[in-house]
VEXKEVO-776627 format. One record per residue (C-alpha): residue number from 1; x, y, z. Coordinates in nm, 3 decimals, decimal comma. Example, Ala and Ser with C-alpha at 12.3 -4.5 7.8 and 13.67 -1.06 7.14 Angstrom:
REM residues 2
nr/px/py/pz
1/1,230/-0,450/0,780
2/1,367/-0,106/0,714
***
This chain:
REM residues 313
nr/px/py/pz
1/0,438/-9,991/-3,075
2/0,230/-10,120/-3,373
3/-0,086/-10,090/-3,161
4/-0,017/-9,725/-3,078
5/0,044/-9,643/-3,440
6/-0,283/-9,807/-3,535
7/-0,462/-9,624/-3,268
8/-0,329/-9,290/-3,394
9/-0,439/-9,375/-3,751
10/-0,793/-9,458/-3,635
11/-0,835/-9,143/-3,419
12/-0,647/-8,899/-3,644
13/-0,898/-8,615/-3,613
14/-0,884/-8,634/-3,227
15/-0,501/-8,633/-3,243
16/-0,481/-8,331/-3,469
17/-0,740/-8,140/-3,257
18/-0,544/-8,218/-2,948
19/-0,220/-8,100/-3,095
20/-0,384/-7,776/-3,220
21/-0,532/-7,701/-2,871
22/-0,192/-7,768/-2,708
23/-0,014/-7,538/-2,947
24/-0,274/-7,262/-2,907
25/-0,247/-7,275/-2,528
26/0,120/-7,204/-2,555
27/0,090/-6,903/-2,771
28/0,089/-6,548/-2,630
29/-0,258/-6,396/-2,544
30/-0,208/-6,092/-2,760
31/-0,194/-6,327/-3,060
32/-0,506/-6,511/-2,979
33/-0,747/-6,236/-2,864
34/-0,798/-6,061/-3,208
35/-0,943/-6,368/-3,369
36/-1,063/-6,596/-3,083
37/-1,310/-6,326/-2,958
38/-1,498/-6,330/-3,282
39/-1,515/-6,699/-3,289
40/-1,634/-6,699/-2,919
41/-1,916/-6,451/-3,020
42/-2,026/-6,680/-3,307
43/-2,034/-6,982/-3,080
44/-2,228/-6,796/-2,805
45/-2,493/-6,667/-3,040
46/-2,716/-6,984/-3,030
47/-2,700/-6,992/-2,652
48/-2,820/-6,624/-2,604
49/-3,194/-6,702/-2,632
50/-3,167/-6,971/-2,377
51/-2,985/-6,730/-2,129
52/-3,269/-6,465/-2,181
53/-3,530/-6,734/-2,112
54/-3,344/-6,851/-1,790
55/-3,321/-6,487/-1,677
56/-3,689/-6,424/-1,718
57/-3,771/-6,748/-1,536
58/-3,548/-6,640/-1,249
59/-3,714/-6,298/-1,229
60/-4,051/-6,458/-1,223
61/-3,956/-6,692/-0,932
62/-3,768/-6,425/-0,735
63/-3,898/-6,080/-0,808
64/-3,660/-5,784/-0,811
65/-3,621/-5,581/-0,493
66/-3,878/-5,325/-0,403
67/-3,757/-4,976/-0,481
68/-3,945/-4,854/-0,159
69/-3,730/-5,068/0,070
70/-3,440/-4,889/0,236
71/-3,084/-4,954/0,128
72/-2,838/-5,144/0,338
73/-2,670/-4,818/0,465
74/-3,014/-4,667/0,549
75/-3,107/-5,003/0,721
76/-2,790/-4,978/0,938
77/-2,869/-4,631/1,037
78/-3,225/-4,730/1,129
79/-3,095/-5,013/1,347
80/-2,846/-4,785/1,511
81/-3,115/-4,536/1,601
82/-3,334/-4,812/1,740
83/-3,057/-4,936/1,969
84/-2,992/-4,580/2,088
85/-3,358/-4,516/2,176
86/-3,384/-4,858/2,335
87/-3,096/-4,760/2,561
88/-3,263/-4,434/2,645
89/-3,585/-4,605/2,723
90/-3,420/-4,839/2,972
91/-3,232/-4,544/3,135
92/-3,564/-4,348/3,166
93/-3,733/-4,655/3,323
94/-3,461/-4,675/3,587
95/-3,499/-4,303/3,655
96/-3,869/-4,353/3,700
97/-3,807/-4,637/3,935
98/-3,570/-4,420/4,137
99/-3,825/-4,128/4,161
100/-4,096/-4,378/4,271
101/-3,855/-4,508/4,536
102/-3,789/-4,168/4,657
103/-4,150/-4,066/4,661
104/-4,228/-4,391/4,861
105/-3,947/-4,295/5,100
106/-4,091/-3,953/5,151
107/-4,438/-4,085/5,220
108/-4,306/-4,342/5,465
109/-4,115/-4,068/5,649
110/-4,433/-3,867/5,678
111/-4,637/-4,154/5,807
112/-4,371/-4,300/6,056
113/-4,467/-4,308/6,426
114/-4,289/-4,050/6,635
115/-4,412/-4,133/6,984
116/-4,601/-3,810/7,044
117/-4,356/-3,570/6,878
118/-4,544/-3,291/6,703
119/-4,254/-3,099/6,555
120/-4,315/-2,974/6,206
121/-4,070/-3,080/5,947
122/-4,028/-3,126/5,568
123/-3,877/-3,437/5,412
124/-3,611/-3,394/5,143
125/-3,422/-3,670/4,954
126/-3,051/-3,634/4,945
127/-2,819/-3,852/4,736
128/-2,509/-4,009/4,886
129/-2,223/-3,888/4,663
130/-1,933/-4,034/4,854
131/-1,877/-4,307/5,115
132/-1,584/-4,328/5,350
133/-1,313/-4,548/5,188
134/-1,336/-4,891/5,341
135/-1,700/-4,876/5,425
136/-1,795/-5,015/5,761
137/-2,054/-4,738/5,840
138/-1,813/-4,444/5,797
139/-1,908/-4,091/5,717
140/-2,129/-4,022/5,416
141/-2,119/-3,717/5,196
142/-2,459/-3,579/5,080
143/-2,544/-3,355/4,791
144/-2,763/-3,125/5,020
145/-2,647/-2,834/5,217
146/-2,754/-2,508/5,392
147/-2,918/-2,380/5,074
148/-3,160/-2,671/5,097
149/-3,223/-2,610/5,463
150/-2,981/-2,864/5,603
151/-2,803/-2,771/5,929
152/-2,595/-2,939/6,197
153/-2,802/-3,199/6,372
154/-3,044/-3,254/6,088
155/-3,177/-3,613/6,112
156/-3,158/-3,870/5,826
157/-3,384/-4,171/5,793
158/-3,470/-4,435/5,534
159/-3,782/-4,646/5,489
160/-3,983/-4,402/5,694
161/-3,854/-4,469/6,048
162/-3,519/-4,633/6,018
163/-3,271/-4,392/6,174
164/-2,939/-4,343/5,974
165/-2,773/-4,074/6,160
166/-2,740/-3,687/6,175
167/-2,556/-3,414/6,000
168/-2,212/-3,315/6,132
169/-2,098/-2,959/6,180
170/-1,945/-2,759/5,892
171/-2,242/-2,776/5,657
172/-2,158/-2,646/5,317
173/-2,398/-2,458/5,092
174/-2,449/-2,750/4,855
175/-2,311/-3,052/5,052
176/-2,298/-3,192/5,404
177/-2,157/-3,481/5,601
178/-2,374/-3,746/5,754
179/-2,252/-3,932/6,071
180/-2,428/-4,270/6,084
181/-2,565/-4,375/6,430
182/-2,352/-4,625/6,607
183/-2,034/-4,518/6,425
184/-1,705/-4,470/6,616
185/-1,635/-4,126/6,484
186/-1,586/-3,780/6,625
187/-1,893/-3,676/6,818
188/-2,065/-4,014/6,797
189/-1,919/-4,173/7,107
190/-2,185/-4,045/7,333
191/-2,443/-4,264/7,504
192/-2,782/-4,305/7,339
193/-3,107/-4,319/7,524
194/-3,337/-4,582/7,371
195/-3,617/-4,806/7,442
196/-3,664/-5,176/7,362
197/-4,021/-5,253/7,243
198/-4,205/-5,577/7,217
199/-4,196/-5,775/6,889
200/-4,569/-5,691/6,816
201/-4,474/-5,331/6,766
202/-4,528/-4,992/6,944
203/-4,866/-4,900/7,078
204/-5,002/-4,667/7,347
205/-4,976/-4,940/7,617
206/-4,616/-5,037/7,548
207/-4,375/-4,812/7,715
208/-4,071/-5,033/7,637
209/-3,764/-5,109/7,830
210/-3,533/-4,823/7,880
211/-3,164/-4,868/7,801
212/-2,860/-4,642/7,770
213/-2,637/-4,773/7,498
214/-2,295/-4,685/7,375
215/-2,148/-4,768/7,024
216/-1,880/-5,034/7,034
217/-1,793/-5,048/6,663
218/-1,899/-5,239/6,349
219/-2,249/-5,111/6,378
220/-2,297/-5,262/6,728
221/-2,413/-5,089/7,049
222/-2,431/-5,221/7,398
223/-2,604/-5,135/7,722
224/-2,731/-5,269/8,050
225/-3,088/-5,331/8,169
226/-3,208/-5,428/8,511
227/-3,320/-5,793/8,567
228/-3,534/-5,907/8,859
229/-3,382/-6,198/9,055
230/-3,534/-6,537/8,984
231/-3,728/-6,402/8,671
232/-3,665/-6,458/8,302
233/-3,528/-6,174/8,093
234/-3,766/-5,903/7,981
235/-3,566/-5,869/7,654
236/-3,566/-6,112/7,364
237/-3,356/-6,134/7,053
238/-3,507/-5,960/6,763
239/-3,698/-5,689/6,957
240/-3,683/-5,344/6,792
241/-3,490/-5,070/6,961
242/-3,598/-4,705/6,909
243/-3,443/-4,382/7,016
244/-3,608/-4,233/7,320
245/-3,639/-3,870/7,410
246/-3,258/-3,812/7,397
247/-3,180/-3,447/7,445
248/-2,858/-3,493/7,254
249/-3,059/-3,560/6,939
250/-3,304/-3,341/6,748
251/-3,659/-3,425/6,839
252/-3,733/-3,537/6,488
253/-3,517/-3,846/6,570
254/-3,717/-3,949/6,868
255/-3,912/-4,270/6,814
256/-3,704/-4,374/6,506
257/-3,582/-4,734/6,498
258/-3,212/-4,770/6,572
259/-3,174/-5,147/6,539
260/-3,276/-5,481/6,678
261/-3,157/-5,691/6,982
262/-2,873/-5,915/6,870
263/-2,776/-6,073/7,203
264/-2,875/-6,093/7,569
265/-2,628/-6,211/7,823
266/-2,554/-6,174/8,197
267/-2,321/-5,899/8,306
268/-2,019/-6,017/8,499
269/-1,965/-5,675/8,656
270/-2,322/-5,633/8,768
271/-2,510/-5,970/8,826
272/-2,842/-5,793/8,854
273/-2,818/-5,652/8,510
274/-2,810/-5,796/8,152
275/-2,589/-5,681/7,874
276/-2,793/-5,614/7,558
277/-2,618/-5,599/7,229
278/-2,807/-5,413/6,947
279/-2,738/-5,443/6,584
280/-2,781/-5,131/6,369
281/-3,067/-5,176/6,130
282/-2,934/-4,970/5,844
283/-2,609/-5,041/5,667
284/-2,473/-4,698/5,578
285/-2,214/-4,831/5,327
286/-2,497/-4,968/5,107
287/-2,706/-4,654/5,100
288/-2,765/-4,457/4,778
289/-2,996/-4,189/4,927
290/-3,155/-4,081/5,253
291/-3,441/-3,874/5,357
292/-3,355/-3,567/5,562
293/-3,602/-3,417/5,817
294/-3,574/-3,049/5,758
295/-3,721/-2,831/6,032
296/-3,869/-2,494/5,943
297/-3,649/-2,242/6,139
298/-3,933/-2,031/6,272
299/-3,817/-2,009/6,630
300/-3,520/-1,780/6,727
301/-3,273/-2,056/6,819
302/-3,333/-2,251/6,498
303/-3,327/-1,937/6,287
304/-2,990/-1,826/6,433
305/-2,833/-2,158/6,373
306/-2,970/-2,184/6,022
307/-2,847/-1,836/5,933
308/-2,505/-1,909/6,086
309/-2,460/-2,204/5,842
310/-2,541/-2,012/5,538
311/-2,915/-2,070/5,497
312/-3,174/-1,807/5,396
313/-3,480/-1,805/5,614
***
């Protein structure tokens, strides 16, 4: 106790100051502001020159912002416009690629071999606007109709000579229905006259192996070919199959590739024949567009059919 009293006597100024600070901290603010603000200004006066000097040094090290630079709001607007134009550029590039693809398709269709067919026709690109639900090579809806020269039986190809199918009846003025070759749909169950060509391609010397095929579903077609007793098969897996001069098809389809040989096996019903299974080359459910072979209706039969379906010669 004596030591505490002695300590208080020695540090009396500190004790008094502490008591005053404690008492002032407990007083209401409205009593303190009128006289403490003046005291604070007097105490801060010696520090003001130092604050100005520090501010000048900071401005020298880090210059103030350039008045020509855009504001944050303007910068956000510029970035937004940049992103919008970048999106437009990518969309335009995709459109250019699509146009280049369509142009290449048209050129391939023009240069495709047709096995001596000299019919005049005009290529036109049509977009597939609807597939049959469930896919599997069902009917396709195209955005081209009688106003564009499409009529029943018009042939559709891709990649120049890959036969897709032909237009069904009931052609609208602005749309039409495409029946893929090899589909089990109305009007597609008829036999196909085709030829199987060597793997090295079609030339003037290769006449091919004739075959009459019938669609069996799932893009497959089957037919029988003759086989000489004691000799190996004339047909190999992978050989291309092209449509022959089939009168059921428009002549612009003759010579177009239907598919490739998928299987060769002996026929149990006819031992001297082989059963050939052909896989369709084109997958209709994956098509985005096709090339239509439009014939100019100059002869009477074509003109009558064209006008009957709403076309204008």
